[in-house]
C-alpha positions in Angstrom: 64.5 -52.0 -4.2 61.0 -51.2 -5.6 59.5 -47.7 -5.5 56.3 -47.3 -7.4 54.1 -44.3 -7.6 50.6 -43.6 -8.7 49.4 -40.3 -10.3 45.8 -40.2 -11.2 44.3 -37.0 -12.6 40.9 -36.5 -10.8 40.4 -35.1 -7.4 40.6 -37.9 -4.9 41.2 -40.7 -7.5 44.7 -41.5 -6.2 43.3 -41.8 -2.7 40.5 -44.1 -3.8 42.8 -46.2 -5.9 45.3 -46.7 -3.0 42.5 -47.5 -0.6 41.0 -50.1 -2.8 44.5 -51.6 -3.5 45.2 -51.7 0.3 41.9 -53.4 1.0 42.6 -56.0 -1.7 46.0 -56.7 -0.3 44.7 -56.9 3.3 42.0 -59.4 2.2 44.9 -61.6 0.8 46.7 -61.5 4.2 49.4 -59.1 3.1 51.1 -57.4 6.0 50.8 -53.7 5.3 52.2 -50.5 6.8 51.4 -47.0 5.7 48.4 -44.8 5.3 45.4 -44.3 3.1 43.5 -41.1 3.0 39.7 -40.4 3.1 38.4 -36.9 2.3 35.0 -35.9 3.6 33.2 -33.0 2.2 32.1 -30.3 4.7 29.0 -28.1 4.6 29.3 -24.4 3.8 32.9 -24.6 2.5 34.9 -25.9 -0.5 37.3 -27.5 2.0 37.2 -31.1 3.0 38.3 -33.0 6.1 41.3 -35.2 5.5 41.7 -38.4 7.5 44.6 -40.8 7.4 44.0 -44.5 8.3 47.1 -46.1 9.6 47.4 -49.5 8.0 46.4 -52.1 8.7 43.8 -51.4 11.3 44.1 -47.8 12.5 44.1 -45.4 14.2 42.5 -42.8 12.0 44.2 -39.4 12.3 42.6 -36.2 11.1 45.4 -34.2 9.4 43.7 -30.9 8.6 43.0 -27.9 10.8 39.7 -26.0 10.6 40.9 -22.5 9.7 37.4 -21.3 8.8 35.5 -21.2 5.5 37.4 -18.2 4.0 40.9 -19.5 4.8 43.2 -19.9 1.9 46.4 -21.0 3.6 47.7 -24.5 4.3 45.3 -26.4 6.4 47.6 -29.4 7.1 48.1 -30.1 10.8 51.8 -31.0 10.7 51.7 -32.4 14.3 48.9 -34.8 13.3 50.8 -35.8 10.2 53.9 -36.6 12.3 51.6 -38.6 14.7 50.6 -40.7 11.7 54.3 -41.1 10.7 55.1 -42.4 14.2 52.2 -44.8 14.2 53.4 -46.2 10.9 57.1 -46.4 11.9 56.4 -48.8 14.7 54.8 -51.2 12.3 57.4 -51.1 9.6 59.5 -54.1 10.8 56.5 -56.5 10.5 55.3 -55.2 7.1 55.7 -56.7 3.6 54.8 -53.4 1.8 54.6 -49.7 2.7 51.8 -47.6 1.1 52.0 -43.8 1.5 48.9 -41.9 0.5 50.9 -38.9 -0.8 54.3 -37.5 -1.3 53.2 -34.0 -0.4 54.8 -30.6 0.4 56.1 -31.9 3.7 57.9 -34.8 2.1 59.2 -32.5 -0.6 60.7 -30.4 2.2 62.3 -33.4 3.9 59.6 -34.1 6.5 56.5 -36.3 6.7 56.9 -39.8 5.4 60.1 -39.1 3.4 62.5 -40.8 5.8 60.2 -43.6 6.5 60.0 -44.4 2.8 63.8 -44.5 2.7 63.8 -46.8 5.8 61.4 -49.2 4.1 63.4 -49.3 0.9 66.6 -50.0 3.0 64.7 -52.9 4.6 64.0 -54.3 1.1 60.3 -53.4 1.3 58.5 -52.2 -1.8 56.9 -48.8 -1.5 53.9 -47.4 -3.3 53.2 -43.7 -2.9 50.6 -41.3 -4.4 52.2 -38.3 -6.1 50.3 -35.3 -7.5 51.6 -33.1 -10.3 52.3 -30.2 -7.8 55.0 -32.3 -6.1 56.1 -34.5 -9.0 59.5 -32.7 -9.6 60.4 -32.9 -5.9 59.4 -36.6 -5.8 61.5 -37.3 -8.9 64.5 -35.5 -7.4 64.0 -37.6 -4.2 63.5 -40.9 -6.0 65.9 -40.6 -9.0 65.8 -43.5 -11.4 64.3 -45.9 -8.7 60.7 -44.6 -9.2 58.4 -46.4 -11.5 55.0 -45.1 -12.6 52.4 -47.7 -11.8 49.2 -48.0 -13.9 45.7 -47.4 -12.5 45.1 -51.1 -12.8 45.2 -53.1 -9.5 46.1 -56.4 -11.3 49.1 -54.9 -12.9 50.2 -53.3 -9.6 49.9 -56.7 -8.0 52.0 -58.2 -10.7 54.6 -55.4 -10.1 54.6 -56.3 -6.4 54.9 -60.0 -7.2 58.0 -59.3 -9.1 59.3 -57.2 -6.2 59.1 -59.8 -3.5 56.3 -62.2 -3.9 54.0 -60.1 -1.7 51.0 -60.4 -4.1 51.7 -63.9 -5.3 49.7 -65.5 -2.4 
């Protein structure tokens, strides 16, 4: 079982890295399941819109709620996140790899993509997930010694995948 995670320091860097990696794998014909996230800046607020693209070809699900420009609480739309989880789950049996944009608070609390990641690993699929520092301890408690930090180098990640199950060796 292969569980790799990416943790890049800058805002949006993990999302961008995973999106570029997914596009590279798709261009090689790799059968992907999972999500990649795109953040779009909004006028008049420091918040952004968060959209998940379900791999390989959509739909795109907006996972944030607009709570107004002064809102400070959680903006995640849990129902929309679960919609994305369901859309990914029906594609898992045909996939060679699961990419999850983020192990976030919902996953840390036992929801979101947490169970789907375990299902993919049980099927023998490698899993790559983005993890930020805020949720790192919860992710490590979940993953134990299975998790491997992946470098921010697509070629090295492809080599890691290749050693997992020949996904990237095409």
